[in-house]
NULUMKE-582894 format. One record per residue (C-alpha): residue in one letter; x, y negated, z negated; residue number from 1. Coordinates in steps of 0.02 Angstrom, whole numbers. Layout:
<nodes>
r,X,Y,Z,k
A,X,Y,Z,NUM .
...
</nodes>
This chain:
<nodes>
r,X,Y,Z,k
M,0,0,0,1 .
R,64,-173,42,2 .
S,101,-291,-100,3 .
A,18,-460,-119,4 .
S,183,-542,-72,5 .
D,166,-470,104,6 .
F,15,-581,134,7 .
P,71,-751,198,8 .
A,62,-890,70,9 .
R,-28,-1006,191,10 .
H,-169,-879,210,11 .
R,-181,-854,22,12 .
F,-195,-1042,1,13 .
V,-329,-1059,136,14 .
L,-435,-919,62,15 .
A,-417,-989,-114,16 .
A,-469,-1162,-54,17 .
A,-615,-1087,43,18 .
R,-673,-993,-110,19 .
L,-675,-1153,-211,20 .
L,-765,-1253,-77,21 .
I,-898,-1119,-46,22 .
T,-928,-1100,-233,23 .
L,-947,-1288,-256,24 .
R,-1064,-1298,-107,25 .
H,-1175,-1154,-166,26 .
P,-1161,-1152,-356,27 .
L,-1336,-1085,-390,28 .
L,-1312,-938,-273,29 .
V,-1143,-895,-349,30 .
V,-1211,-907,-527,31 .
R,-1364,-803,-481,32 .
F,-1251,-673,-403,33 .
A,-1144,-664,-561,34 .
R,-1298,-643,-671,35 .
K,-1371,-506,-562,36 .
M,-1212,-409,-523,37 .
G,-1110,-440,-681,38 .
Y,-955,-515,-599,39 .
W,-902,-675,-512,40 .
P,-899,-653,-323,41 .
N,-768,-707,-199,42 .
P,-880,-776,-60,43 .
A,-731,-824,49,44 .
A,-638,-658,53,45 .
P,-762,-524,-3,46 .
E,-715,-344,-37,47 .
R,-864,-267,-127,48 .
Y,-1028,-225,-39,49 .
N,-1132,-359,-124,50 .
E,-996,-489,-98,51 .
C,-999,-448,88,52 .
M,-1187,-475,87,53 .
L,-1162,-644,5,54 .
W,-1031,-689,135,55 .
R,-1153,-640,273,56 .
R,-1289,-751,201,57 .
L,-1174,-901,182,58 .
I,-1050,-885,326,59 .
D,-1094,-758,460,60 .
H,-1238,-837,557,61 .
N,-1254,-713,700,62 .
P,-1396,-773,814,63 .
L,-1450,-591,837,64 .
F,-1497,-586,653,65 .
V,-1644,-701,692,66 .
T,-1712,-579,821,67 .
L,-1688,-430,706,68 .
S,-1774,-519,561,69 .
D,-1926,-567,666,70 .
K,-2049,-422,648,71 .
L,-2119,-454,823,72 .
A,-1959,-496,918,73 .
V,-1871,-343,848,74 .
K,-1996,-229,934,75 .
E,-1941,-293,1104,76 .
Y,-1759,-276,1052,77 .
I,-1784,-93,1004,78 .
R,-1877,-56,1166,79 .
A,-1732,-131,1263,80 .
V,-1589,-40,1175,81 .
C,-1678,123,1136,82 .
P,-1830,155,1249,83 .
E,-1841,336,1189,84 .
L,-1893,279,1015,85 .
E,-2079,249,991,86 .
V,-2128,77,924,87 .
P,-2293,49,830,88 .
K,-2419,-37,943,89 .
T,-2461,-220,914,90 .
L,-2650,-237,933,91 .
W,-2658,-427,916,92 .
R,-2544,-573,875,93 .
G,-2572,-760,849,94 .
R,-2544,-914,742,95 .
D,-2720,-929,669,96 .
P,-2786,-788,558,97 .
D,-2965,-841,597,98 .
D,-2937,-782,776,99 .
I,-2909,-600,728,100 .
P,-3047,-497,813,101 .
S,-3167,-432,681,102 .
A,-3167,-257,755,103 .
L,-2982,-237,712,104 .
L,-3019,-263,527,105 .
E,-3160,-137,520,106 .
G,-3056,20,548,107 .
E,-2878,64,499,108 .
A,-2737,-57,536,109 .
V,-2591,-149,459,110 .
V,-2596,-339,458,111 .
K,-2426,-423,446,112 .
A,-2331,-586,455,113 .
N,-2176,-586,564,114 .
H,-2065,-707,468,115 .
G,-2027,-617,306,116 .
C,-2024,-455,208,117 .
D,-2160,-373,103,118 .
M,-2294,-462,203,119 .
N,-2407,-313,243,120 .
I,-2593,-284,215,121 .
F,-2657,-107,240,122 .
V,-2836,-110,301,123 .
S,-2952,40,291,124 .
G,-3141,51,299,125 .
G,-3163,-138,301,126 .
Q,-3060,-164,143,127 .
P,-2990,-285,97,128 .
D,-3126,-394,167,129 .
R,-3092,-518,305,130 .
A,-3098,-672,193,131 .
S,-2967,-599,76,132 .
I,-2855,-553,222,133 .
V,-2866,-727,299,134 .
R,-2828,-811,132,135 .
Q,-2674,-704,106,136 .
L,-2613,-733,284,137 .
R,-2630,-921,265,138 .
R,-2525,-914,107,139 .
W,-2392,-816,199,140 .
L,-2394,-934,348,141 .
G,-2358,-1077,229,142 .
K,-2211,-986,149,143 .
R,-2033,-1000,212,144 .
Q,-1944,-837,179,145 .
G,-1765,-826,118,146 .
R,-1742,-998,40,147 .
R,-1697,-935,-133,148 .
N,-1562,-814,-77,149 .
S,-1504,-912,77,150 .
E,-1564,-777,197,151 .
W,-1547,-901,338,152 .
A,-1599,-784,481,153 .
Y,-1781,-801,427,154 .
W,-1781,-990,439,155 .
P,-1790,-1016,630,156 .
I,-1929,-887,654,157 .
V,-2093,-962,714,158 .
P,-2222,-890,593,159 .
E,-2357,-779,668,160 .
V,-2476,-648,605,161 .
F,-2511,-486,695,162 .
V,-2614,-328,683,163 .
E,-2524,-163,706,164 .
E,-2587,14,725,165 .
M,-2585,114,563,166 .
L,-2480,269,587,167 .
P,-2526,433,502,168 .
L,-2370,439,393,169 .
A,-2316,606,322,170 .
G,-2325,556,139,171 .
G,-2338,703,20,172 .
E,-2274,821,156,173 .
I,-2110,758,228,174 .
A,-2078,574,190,175 .
T,-2146,404,241,176 .
E,-1983,315,284,177 .
I,-1804,354,328,178 .
K,-1674,216,310,179 .
V,-1501,228,386,180 .
Q,-1352,122,333,181 .
V,-1237,89,481,182 .
C,-1066,5,482,183 .
S,-986,-29,652,184 .
G,-1076,116,735,185 .
V,-1042,240,594,186 .
V,-1180,307,482,187 .
C,-1132,289,299,188 .
H,-1283,376,222,189 .
V,-1469,402,244,190 .
R,-1610,371,121,191 .
A,-1776,463,138,192 .
E,-1924,394,41,193 .
D,-2101,454,10,194 .
K,-2202,305,-48,195 .
E,-2354,415,-77,196 .
A,-2265,539,-190,197 .
L,-2150,403,-263,198 .
K,-1993,503,-226,199 .
S,-1832,479,-129,200 .
R,-1665,562,-95,201 .
L,-1498,513,-18,202 .
F,-1418,615,121,203 .
D,-1264,618,229,204 .
P,-1290,604,419,205 .
D,-1302,795,434,206 .
G,-1447,804,312,207 .
N,-1348,866,162,208 .
P,-1411,791,-3,209 .
L,-1294,670,-92,210 .
A,-1274,645,-278,211 .
G,-1350,488,-352,212 .
R,-1514,396,-358,213 .
D,-1577,229,-292,214 .
I,-1647,87,-394,215 .
D,-1828,112,-337,216 .
Y,-1839,293,-394,217 .
P,-1703,313,-526,218 .
R,-1762,470,-617,219 .
E,-1703,644,-568,220 .
D,-1883,707,-562,221 .
Q,-1912,580,-423,222 .
A,-1795,673,-305,223 .
L,-1880,709,-139,224 .
P,-1892,895,-94,225 .
V,-1775,949,45,226 .
T,-1870,1034,187,227 .
A,-1817,1092,360,228 .
G,-1928,961,441,229 .
L,-1853,821,336,230 .
V,-1675,876,372,231 .
E,-1709,879,560,232 .
L,-1784,704,556,233 .
I,-1637,639,454,234 .
R,-1516,707,584,235 .
Q,-1617,626,723,236 .
A,-1622,460,630,237 .
A,-1434,469,604,238 .
L,-1410,492,792,239 .
I,-1529,353,841,240 .
A,-1479,220,714,241 .
P,-1305,181,783,242 .
R,-1380,148,954,243 .
V,-1506,28,879,244 .
A,-1370,-54,773,245 .
G,-1256,-80,922,246 .
D,-1090,-162,877,247 .
L,-1150,-247,718,248 .
D,-1029,-238,573,249 .
Y,-1169,-184,455,250 .
V,-1357,-161,465,251 .
R,-1494,-48,396,252 .
V,-1605,37,525,253 .
D,-1774,96,460,254 .
F,-1890,228,532,255 .
L,-2070,275,496,256 .
V,-2107,461,479,257 .
T,-2261,552,544,258 .
R,-2291,739,554,259 .
E,-2241,736,738,260 .
R,-2097,613,757,261 .
L,-2001,459,705,262 .
Y,-2061,283,744,263 .
A,-1961,123,739,264 .
G,-1974,29,576,265 .
E,-1881,-129,528,266 .
I,-1700,-177,554,267 .
T,-1639,-251,392,268 .
V,-1500,-379,392,269 .
Y,-1510,-423,207,270 .
S,-1544,-261,113,271 .
A,-1631,-300,-53,272 .
G,-1589,-483,-27,273 .
G,-1405,-437,-41,274 .
Y,-1420,-356,-213,275 .
A,-1443,-171,-172,276 .
T,-1358,-48,-289,277 .
W,-1338,141,-302,278 .
S,-1305,249,-455,279 .
N,-1166,344,-364,280 .
P,-1015,228,-349,281 .
A,-944,337,-210,282 .
I,-1088,283,-96,283 .
M,-1050,99,-118,284 .
A,-863,131,-102,285 .
D,-892,218,64,286 .
M,-990,70,133,287 .
E,-859,-52,70,288 .
R,-725,49,159,289 .
R,-821,55,322,290 .
W,-890,-123,324,291 .
R,-760,-218,424,292 .
L,-787,-405,423,293 .
D,-675,-420,576,294 .
H,-819,-338,672,295 .
S,-935,-479,617,296 .
D,-997,-611,737,297 .
Y,-908,-748,640,298 .
L,-736,-670,654,299 .
R,-761,-621,836,300 .
R,-798,-801,886,301 .
R,-672,-937,924,302 .
H,-663,-1080,799,303 .
S,-576,-1247,788,304 .
G,-512,-1358,650,305 .
L,-529,-1299,470,306 .
A,-645,-1158,521,307 .
R,-506,-1088,629,308 .
L,-384,-1091,484,309 .
Y,-510,-999,376,310 .
A,-556,-871,510,311 .
D,-372,-835,546,312 .
A,-336,-809,362,313 .
L,-484,-692,337,314 .
R,-442,-593,495,315 .
S,-264,-574,431,316 .
K,-329,-510,265,317 .
C,-442,-383,354,318 .
L,-298,-327,465,319 .
R,-184,-306,315,320 .
A,-314,-202,223,321 .
N,-384,-97,365,322 .
G,-271,-107,516,323 .
S,-325,-161,690,324 .
P,-512,-138,721,325 .
E,-563,-9,849,326 .
P,-700,-55,974,327 .
V,-872,-3,912,328 .
A,-936,146,1012,329 .
V,-1121,136,1053,330 .
A,-1204,303,1018,331 .
E,-1321,395,1135,332 .
I,-1481,485,1086,333 .
H,-1494,671,1107,334 .
P,-1679,708,1143,335 .
P,-1802,781,1108,336 .
L,-1861,678,961,337 .
G,-1987,753,843,338 .
V,-2020,878,706,339 .
P,-1981,1057,759,340 .
D,-2124,1181,760,341 .
P,-2081,1318,634,342 .
H,-2169,1445,745,343 .
D,-2042,1413,884,344 .
A,-1900,1485,781,345 .
</nodes>
């Protein structure tokens, strides 16, 4: 391992100055981070997973993040990069909730806003009633997502509401969601969740269970059962996710699970607002090892002035720690996609 003295003094000075300036510019975010995570971050030269998320929120303003954070625009993105993957149908979209056709709220559907997270209303049998839905949508339309945690990619999104088909998710049988963590085209791990059974489990890309729990379902009795169908879908998701992620340095690719196949879910740029944790430290260490900031949009771009000095210093630090970055290979899907029929064995 190289000693600290091998790192040029000018780069050490630039990164130290950048840390001070970023901290002074965003004191509330830095203090909030320290309270949540239990340590003071280095937002200028991050090394830990949550520090890298903070750096992304403050420094790495990749224009693609806006598309990926827009719940409508991301559907077109997924269709373009991965046409084999089914995308839930949008039944209606618009700016005024009063314009939603009444017939769409009488059956089963999901009503969403496109400019934030946790903005979903599940409609079944006319409930919730139309007036309640419209009131909630108007509150969401007046809300600007991401201000508190500086999740800037939400800010340019033009707010809309839309009605989406309700998929028959395989809750209680397989899972409802599969979430894949990808760093520079490499799958770090996969999380399967059953929101109906309130269970989850972590897997490697081959479908082998990993030790550890996640913060949403921390107890051991909340471990999701491992079935052949679940393992097959996890392997498929692990093949698809790098293609969806492209050459991004880090992103989480989500899938919805039905009894027949995977559907595209969300692409998450700021997992848990940047404060995600796992009980198994090896999982976070693996992501920290694979997340190369020199694959980020910020360090791939040309800069001038003080920004150039900072970018050069941070690139040098990344090179010293990890060596020269290899080009990100874009994965290909291996069809067919779907749950295998046990009778075909």
